[in-house]
N, C-alpha and C positions, 0 to 999 in steps of 0.2 A: 493537738497538733503543734509540734515544735517549729516555730517559724525561723529559728536560728539556723536550720538546716538548708533554707532556701539560699541560692546564690546571691539574691539581691539584698539580703538582710544587712550586710555590712555597709550598704550604701544609703540606708535610711538614716534619718536625723536622730542623734542620741540613742544608739541601739541599746545601751545599758538599761534603758527604761524597761525593756521587755525581756530581760534575762531571767529574773527570778533566781532562786537558789542562794539568796543572801544569807550571811551568817545570822543564826537564830530564826530564820524562816522555818515554817513547819510543814513537812510534807507527809501526809498519811495516805495509806492505800484506801481509796474511796470504796473499794469493794468490801472492805472490812468494817466500815462505820454504818450507823443507821441513818444518819442525816448529814447531807452535805450542803454547805452554804458558801456562795462566793460573795465577798464584800466588794461591791462595785462602786468605784469613785469616779464620777463623771468629769474628770479632768486628768491631766498628765500625772505621771508617777511623782514628779518632783513636788507637785502641789498635794496630791493625795496622801503621800507618805509623811507629809508635814503635819497632817491632821491627827491629833492625839486620840480622839474618839475611835478612829479606825484601828489604831494600834491596841487600844484597850479592849475593844470587842474581839479583835483577832485572837488575842491571848486568852481572853475569858472563855470564848467558844471552844478553842482548841484544848483547854484544860479539861474538857469533858471527853472521855475516851470514846464516846459514841458519836461525837460531832467532828467533822472535818471542816475547818473554815480556810478558805483560800482568798486570793486578791485578784482584782482586775482593774485596769485603769483605761481611761479613754485613749484610743490610739491617735497619734498626731496625723493630720491629713495625708502625709506621704505613705504612712503604714496603712491607713484606711484604703487608699487607692490600691495598694498591692493586695490587701485582703479581698477586695471586690474583684480585682482582675483575675486572681487565682481561685476564687471561690472558697477561700479559707475562713472558717468561723472564728469569731473572737473567742479567745481561750484564756484560762486562768494562768497566773504566773507559776504556781506551784507544781501542778501535774499536767499542765498544757491541755486541760479538759475544756471542751466547748461549754459555754455558759448554759445552754439549753439542756445539758446533761446533769445539772445540779438540781437539788430539791428546792432551794431557795436562792434567788438572786436578790441581794439587798443593797439598795442604792442609798448613798449618803448625799442628801440635798443641803448643801451649806449656804446656798444663795439661789436667787431666782434666775440667774443667767447660765445655769447649767442644764436646763431642761432639754434643749435640742441634743446635747451630748448623751442624755439618757436615751432618747429615741434612737440615736445613732448606734449606741452600743447594743440595744435590743435588736435592732435591725441587722446588725453585723452578726448577731448570734442566731439569726433565724427564728426569733421569738416574736410572734405578733405584737404589735404595739399596744393595741387597746384590749381591755379586759373582754369586751364582747366578742372579740375575734379569737380568743384563746380557749377553744373548745377542747374537751377531753383533758387528758393529763398534760400538764406543762409545769415548769417551775413556778413556785409561788413568787410573784414579783412584789417586792416590799420596798418602801422608802422610809427614811428617818432623817432627822437633822432639823436645824432651826427653820429652814424654809417650809417645813411641813406644818408649822403652826397656822398658815393659811394653805391648806392642801388643795383647795378647790381647782385651781388652774390646771393641776396635773392629776385630778382624782380619776379620770377616765383611763389612765395608763397603769394604775397600780391595783393589785388585789388587796393589799393591806398597806396602811400608812401608820407609822409609829409616832405618836405625839409625846415628846418629852425624852427623858434619859433612857438609853437602850440596855443597861446592864441586866435588869431583871426581865424586861420584855423579850430579849433575844432568846434566852434559854427557854422560857415558857412557850414561845412560838415554835422553837425546835421540838419540844415535846409533843406539841399538837400535830406537827408535820410527821412525826414518828408514827403517831396513830393513823394519820391519813395514808401513809405509805403501807402500813400494816393491813390496809383494807377495811379498817373500822369506820372510815369516814369517806363520803364523796367530797368533791371539791366544794360544792355548795354548803355541805354540812361543816367542812373545815372553816369556811369563812364565817358562818354563823356562830360556830363555837368560839372562834377567836375573839368574839366581842366580849367574852368574859375576861379576857386579859386586860388589865388596866393599861391605858395608853394606846390600845389598838383601835384604829379607825378603819372600817370596811366601807369604802365609798359606795359600793353597789347596794348597800343597805340604807342609803339616804337619797332623797330626790329634792333637788332645788325647785322653788317656785318663784315666778317673776311677776312683778306689777307692771302696769303700763309704764312705759318709759325705760324699762330695762332694769330697775332696781330689784334686787333679790327681796322677796317678801318673807321667805322661810326656807329652811332646809329640813324637809320632813323625814322622820325616821320611818322605815318600813316595818320595824318590829317594836312592839309597845314597851319592851324593857331595855331598848337601846336608843336612848334619846340624847345623851351628852357623852362626849369622850373626855374623860378626866386624864390630864397628863400623867405619864409615869414619872416617878420621882423617888429614887432611893433616899431615904432620910439620913441614913448613916453611911457616908462614903467609905468609912474605914472597913466596911465589910467587903470592899473590892480593892485589895491591895494593888499597888502599881506594879506592872510587870517589869522585872529587872532585866529579862532577857529580850530587850527590844530588838527588832530587826535593824541590822546595820546596812543601810542602803549603799548601792554602788554609786548612783548618780547624786549630784549635789542638790539638796533639797532647798526649797524656798526658805524654810526655817530649819537649817541644818545643825541641830543641836539636840541635846537631851532635854525634853520638856517633862515637867512633873507638875500635875495639878495640885495646888494646895488648898483651893476652895472652889465651890461652885455657887453661883448666885451672887447677888449684890444687893445691899440695902439702900444705896444711894438715891435711887429713884430718878435718875436722869430721864427726862420725859421723852427724849428722842430715841432711847436705847431699848430696843426690843428685848435683847438678852437680859437686861436688868429686871424685866418684868416676867418673862416666860420661865426663867430659871430660879425664881424665888422659892423658898427663902434662902438666906446665906447658909451654907453648910461647909464648915472647915474640916480639913483633915487633921488628924492628930499630928502635932509637930514632931514628936518623937518618931512616929512612923514615917513621916516625910524625910527626916534626917537619915534613917536607916535605908529607906527605899532609894534615895539619892545616892548614898554611898554604894549600895549593891549595883545599881544600874550603871553608874560611872565605871565601876570595876568591870562589868560584863560587856559594856559596849565600847569602851575606849574613847567616848566623847571627851572633848576638853572645854565644852561650853554647856552650861546648865541654865535653863530658863524655868523660873517658878511662875506657873500660870494660874491666873484667876481673872475675873472681870475687873478687880481692882486689888492688885497684889499688895499695895501699901496698906490696905485696910485689914489685912490678915492679923488677927489679934496678937500673935506671937512672932511677927515678922522680924523684929530686930534679933531675938533669940535664935530664930531659925537661920538668918543670914550669918550671924556670928558662928554658930555651930557648924554649918556646912563649910564656911570658909576656913575655920580653924582646922577642920578635918582634911580639906581639899586643897588649900593654897599651895602646899608643897608639891602637889601633883599638877600645878599650873592649870587648875580649873577656873575658868572665868564664869561669872555669874551675871545673869541679866534679869531685870524685872520689867517685862514688856508693857505692863498696864498700870503705871504709877499715876495716881492723881496728884496734881500739884500741891494740894493741901495735905497730902500724906507723905510727901517727900521730906526726909530728914537728913542731916549731915551724916549721921551714922550709916545710912544706906550707902552713901557715896564713898565713905571710908572703906566699907566692905567691898563694894563692887570694884574699886580700883586697886585692890591688893594684888591682883594678877594682871588684868589689863582693863582698859576702859571699854565697856560696851556702850551701845548707843543711848541717847537720852531723847525720849520723845515726850513733849509737853502737849497734852490734849487740852488746848485752850478752848476749842469749839467755837467761840464767838469773840468779837472784838471789843465788847464793852460789857459793863456790869448789868445793864438793863437786859440785854439778850441772855446773859448767863442766868439771871434770875428766871427768865421765861423758861429756860430748859432745866431749871432746878439744879444748876451748878453755880453755887454762890461763891465764886472766886472773886476777890477784889483785884483791881489792877496792881496794887502794891504787892499782894501775894505772888502774883505772876512775875513781876519784875524782880523781886527779891529771890525767887527760886531760880530764875535765869542767871542772876548774878552769882548765886551760890554755886551753881553748876560750872560756870566759867572759872570761878576762883579755884574750884576743885581740880582744874586742869583739862576740862573738856573744851575742845575748840569747835565742836559742831553740835548744835541743838536742832531738833526737828519740831516744828510747830504744826499742829493739826487744826484746821478750821473747817466749818461747814457754811455753805451759803444756802439760802432758801428756807431757813427755819421759819416757823410761824411767826407772824407779826414783825418780820424783818423789814427794815426801811433802807433807803439809799445810804443814809449816814452810818448805818451799821456796817456796811461794806467798807466805807472809808476808815472806820475805826479798826478794821482788821489791818489795813495798811499802817495806820497810826501806831497801833500796839507793836507791830513788827519793827517799825523804825525805832520805837523806844527801846526795844530789846537790843537792836543793833548799836544803839548809842552806849549801852552799858557793857558791850562786849570788849574784850581786850583790843587795845589800839596798837600795841607794840609786840614785837616777837611773834608769837603764834597769831596767825590770821584767822579769826573766828568767822564762821559762816552760820547762816540759818538756812535750813531747808523748810520751806513753807508749803504744806500740802493742803489743797483745797478740794473738798468734795461737795457735790450737790446733795442736799438732804433728801432722803427718800422716807416719807411716812410709812410706818409699818403697822401690821395688825397687832392687836393686844397692847397698844401703847396709848397714852393720852393724846398723841398727835395723829391718831388713825382718822380723826374727823377733818384734818387739815388738807387744803389742796397742795399739790406739789408745784414747784416752780416750773414754768414752761421752759422748753428747750432753748428758745431764743433768749429769754431773760437770763437763764443760767449762763449762757455763752457771754452775754453782755457783762454780767457781774464778775466773771472770771477775768475778762479782759480789763476791767476796771482795776482789779487787784494787780494784775500784771503791769499795767502802766504806772500804778502808784508806787511800785517797788522797782521800776526800771532804774539801772545804774547804781543799785545798792548791792551789798554782799548777800542779799536774800536770793535764793534760787526757788522760784515758784513752780511747783508741779501741781497737776490737777487730774482728777478722774474725768474721763470723757463724759460730759453731760448727756450725750446720746445714749450711753450705756445706763446712766442713772434714769433716764427717761424710760427705757424698757424695763428696768428693774422695778420702777415705780408702778407701772401697769400691772405687772404680775403680783406685786406685793399685796395689793388690795383687790385682786381680781377674783372672778367667779368661773364656773365650769365652762362657760362659752369660750373662754380663751384657749382651751385645749385644741380646738380647731385651728387657731392661729399658730400655735406652737407646731402642730403637725404640718401645716401648710408651709411655714417658714423653713422647717427642716427639709421638706421635700424640695424646696428651691435652693437649698445648699447652706442654710444657716448652721454653723458649727462654732464651738469655742467662743460664745458670745461674751465671755468675760475677758477675752484677750483682745486688746485694741487692734492687733495686726489682723484679726479675723472678723472682727465685728462688722456686720453689714446692716446699717440702718435702712438702706434702700429695700433690702429683702423684707424686713419687718413691716415697713410702711406699705409695701406692696401686698403683703399678706393681710394686713388690717383692711386695706382698700378692697381687695378682691372678695373678702368675706363680709364686707359691709359692717364692720365692727369699729366704733370710734374709740381710739385709745384715750382721748381726752375725757371721756365719760369716767374712766377709772382714775385718771391722773389729776385733772385740773379743777374739779369741783369740790367745794366744801360740803361735807355730809351734814345733814340735819341731826339734831340731837336724837330723835327717836328712830333714825334709820336703822333697819336691820342689816347686819353685816354678813357676808357669805361664810364667815368663819365662827358664827356665834354658837354652833354646836360643839365647838372645840373649847374645852374649859381649862384655862391655866390656873384657875384658883383666884385670880385677881378679877374683882367684879367690874362690870361695865359701869356701874354707878360710881365706883372709885375712880376709874379712868376718866369719866366725864367731869368729875370734880377736879381732877388734876388739870384737865383742859381748861376749866374755868380759872383755876389758880394761875395757870400760865399767862392767860390773858390779862389777869390782874397783877402779874409780876410777883407772885407770892411763892415762897419757898416751902418745901415739905421736908421735915428733918429725916435723917438716916433712920431706917426702921430698926436698926440694932440699938439705937438709943431710946427711941420712942415709937411705939406701934401706931401706925396710921390706919389700921383696920382695912387693909386692902382686900382681905378675904382669903389669903392663902393659908394662913396658920390657924390651927385649932388650939395651939399652945399646950397640947398634951403630946400627940405624936408628931405633928408637923409644926416645927418652930425653928428659929435660927439655932444653928449648932456652932458654938464658939468655944475656943480653948483658952480660957482666961487664967487658968491655974499654971503659972510658969515655974512653980517650984520643982516640978518633976523633970524640967529640962537639964541637960548636962551643964556642968560647970564650964564657963567659957573663959578662954584665955584672951589677952589683949591682942589687937591686930598685929603687933610687932613680934609676937611669939613665933618661933619656928621659921626663921628666915629661909627663904627658898634657895636650894643649891643650884647654881647655874654654871659654875666653872667646869670646863671639860678636863677630864683626866685621861681618857683613852679614846681611840678611834677604831671603828671596825668596818670591814668591807664584807658586804653580803652579795652573793651571786645567786640569782634565782630564775625560775622559768615563768613564762606567761603564755599559757597554752589554752586551747579549747575556747569556751565562751569568754574567758578573761581577755581575750584579744580585742574584745569590743569595748573594753574600758579605755577612756581617754587618759592621758597622762595625769591630769589633775585628779581624776577619780582614783587612779592607782596610787597616787601620793596619799590621799586621804585614807585609803584602805590599809596601806602599810603603816601609816602614822598611828591609826587606831589599833591595829594589831600589835604594834610595839607597846602601846599602853596596856592592852589586855594581858600581854606576856610579861608585864612588869619589868621591861627593859629600862634601866635608869638613864633615859635620854637627857642630854644637856640641852639647855635653852639659851637663846640670845637674851641680851639685856634690853632695857628700854621700855617704852610704853606698851608695846605689843610683842611680848616674848614669843618666839617661834622655835620649834625644835631644830636642833642642828642635824639636819637630814639632807643629804644631797644625792642626786641621781646622775649617773654617767651619761645618760642620753634619755630622750623622750621618744618612745616608740609610737609610730602612727597607729590610729585606731584601725582594727582589723588585721594587724600584723601579729603573728605568733612569734615566740622567742624561746630558744633553749638556753639563752645566756644573757641576763640583764644584771645590772649592778647598781646598788646604792650603798652609801656610807653613812654611819651614824656616829656622833660623838656622844660619849657617856660621862656621867659624873663619877663612876666607879668602874672597876674591871668587871667583866661578865665571864661566866662559864660558856664558852662558845658552843660546846656539844649540847648542853642543857638548853641554851637559848635557841638553838636550831630546832630542837624538839618542841619547845614551847611555842615558837612562832609558827611552825608548820601546823600545829593544832588550831591555830587561829586564822588560817588562810582558807579561802574557798578552794575547791578543786581547780587545778590549772596553775595555781601559784605555789611554788615550793622552793624553800631555800636549799640550794645544793652545796654551798660552800660558805663558810664564815671564818674570817681570819682577822687578826689585829694588824693594823698598819700604823705607820708613824703619825703621831698626833699633829705634828706641824707640817706634814707634807702637803703638796698641792692636791686639791680635789681631783678625783679621777674623771677622765673624759674619754669617750670613745673616739679612737683614731680611725679604725676601719671596722666595718661590719660585713659579714658574708650572709647572703640571702639565697633562698630558693623560691622561685615563683612558678606556680602551676596554674594554668588557665582552666576554667570550667565552662561548658556550653559555649565554646568559642571556636573560631576558625584557627587553623594551624598558624604558628608564627613563621613569617617569611624570612628564610636565611639570607636572602639578598639585602634585606633592610639591615640586618645586623652587620653584614659585611660593609655596607655603605658607612655605618657608624664607626666601625673599627678603623677604616681607612681615612676617616675625616680627621683634619687637624683640630677642629673645634666643632661643637654641636650646640649652638645657642637655641634655647627654647624659652617660651614665655611661661613663668611660673604660674600655675593654676591658682585662681582666687586672689592673686596679688592685686591690690587696689590701683597701684601705679603701673601695672603691666611690666614688672621687672623681668629682665632677661637673665637666664642662668645658663652658663656653659656646662652641660652635664658631661661633656668629654673629660673635663678636669676632675670630675667627681666620681667617675666610674674607673676603678683601677683595672678591672677585668670583667668580662661577661661572656658566658658560653651557653649554647643551646644544649640541653640534655635530652631533647626529644622535640616532637612537633608542638607539644603543649607545655613544655617545661624548660626552664633556664635557671642558671645560677649567676650571681653577680657579686662583686666585692665593691662596696661603696666607701669613699674617703670622706671623712668629716673634719680634716684639718684645714680645709679651705674656708676663707672668709666668705661672708654672704649667705644668702638663703639656700636651703637644701631641698631636694625633691624627694618624695616618697618613692619606694621602689616601684610601686605600681604606676606612678606618674612617669618614671623613666622608661618603663616598658611601653606606656602609651606613646611617648615621644619617638622612641626608636622604631616601633613597629606599626605606628599609626592605628592603634586600637583604642578602645574607650573603657578600660577596666575600672577606672576610678569612678565613673558614673553608674556602670552596671553592677559593680561588685562581683563580677564573675571571675574571681581569682582567689587563690590562697597564697599568702606570702609567709614564710617562716625564716626567722633569723636563726642561723646555725651557729655562728661563733663571732667573736669580736676581739680586737686588739685595743688595749687601753693606752693612753698617753701617760 
């Protein structure tokens, strides 16, 4: 069901989240494929589409002609309310199909605070929440992602849980579902047969047992040949090429850039880091393949920002060659590059030289702890001198903002260690530039959450009260400095910690909290600690049991049937070494016998042979052309679903289309070059237009007819270039002087002609601008040149934009004149018919 057809759709928050139909999205006829799967991300579109794993699986599955993969994201509460009010099921983006009509619903669990959103999405889809209630045929409900490495708190909600990487498992699972649909298997047989797929955990085939006191004594298999679930792990990532035709989103993403994975796994062995243990061993992608994939994807998407992803990007064996090669190929295209996970001891001057060739992206230094003792405990052997030298190098290279990341509540932490976070921050401030550029530090503080499959899984978590106290101590210690202290809410870390090491009894708590209204628990604005505390109290479950106690050495953990390859003995030894402040070397240099590698099939995959890489030019080769030689004016439409794009979303869409169409756009100079692109006006969200205008300066002349054709191929339906002409380069930027609109009401009472007459006869008509913080009054009489009723539910108006001060949207003017409420209900259609430019 397409919710964009409902009159209230335009009034919901960020409607572009729910449109679908983006460039490079894939829409198949579900009646012509053998298996359909919807990839469900239990957070909003902007978060889910930032997740690289979802993008990889989407293209991997759709590459099979017999599989259709679609997407769905958690609806924001305003849309949830409308779906429930009108009895509309949650549907996919591509074909607007209800989730319960798919063969597989696959959830991505990236963290423990998304669980109530999973239940909410299932409920909105009409799918029973618990496995025991899903009798007969229903979609196979699947989960995957890092939170699944302790699957027990949500085990009762899923048919199948994927442990590890999904590339191979996803296709194998679809093959099994194809047999199931063909009548060859019952649901029970499907679940039993799925155990043969590496990485597949079927919770219904295991039963937990508990000792007196509530500690799990075992998780017993119900089948004799299904005792442990070994994680799925592609040894050679190069078998799965990176998709070049990535979906180009309408909405601005949390990480709105082209991301390419260059390696998976990490050998550093930071004892707090779950990802560093569960994704072992290190597996690098071929640098030549990465270079070609980056080049192809940048060309196909139009992104101007590239991020090279891994758990420790600076440790990638060929990172300097990779950086130089990509920048030599892409600097002329004004592509900026970012390395989001650089360790301080892997940061080199050459990295910064390459990164700043186009523009300076952010620098985050993950210091983790304030002194060397604590860094030895977590196996991050950074000296104070290394940290200060790195910060000084970054400042000298021209950056004026550094982000520092610290954790509180690490094992064996003392009060003096909190003070050392303040001391180290102050030392970095002292070496920052004192004149000219005003340097700043953003200090991010998070409460440490012990995770499964790590050496710290035996450790107690910091209490909520103590976490709040330590954060306040850091705030007070840095008061009056140029450091901005930000922190994750310790209340949210409290809940995350409960589920991170929880067992199946917590499913009842999740269900109860959801029924009381818990949603979007990872969002500070929606997190309700009181609901969770009430849920624990009413069910008689003590969260402190999971959170605050140190586990004994022989204690059985609820996740011990999940095998990451890293032995419990090894993790216990690392716990002992942490207490003794001893370091463990990087496993790429010396094997520590953690248990993952067999050194035949499973082993670190490193690309040390650099001779095959392209010959590299110096950073100064091929200076970027920025000077403008020509200027062009584009007239275009914005119709249909495109009316729901905000102005900023439209600017990004057009800017990326210009890149894909290879238009030689000129850029500004300076530290952050921007395309010389200007718009005549900013159309309100929800308003259609037959005539919009933007102008572009180019570095060379363009063929106007061919450029129109090229651009129109790159735009989604509803946006089309109608006219393209050259205008004087040094002329004033175009601005809209007047615009003509037609407004049609839907599901509303007729417009009262007497109210219009009252407006026409008035000398002035002051109204309060909606949403203005200071309650600013606007005389709309001076802004409406003419207005006429075309019928009881339709009118036309011409608005002037040559007046100073704020302007009202057409629907707001109708609200003011006729005392209706179109802006809140969305029961209207506004179309811009024409315009006059100044």
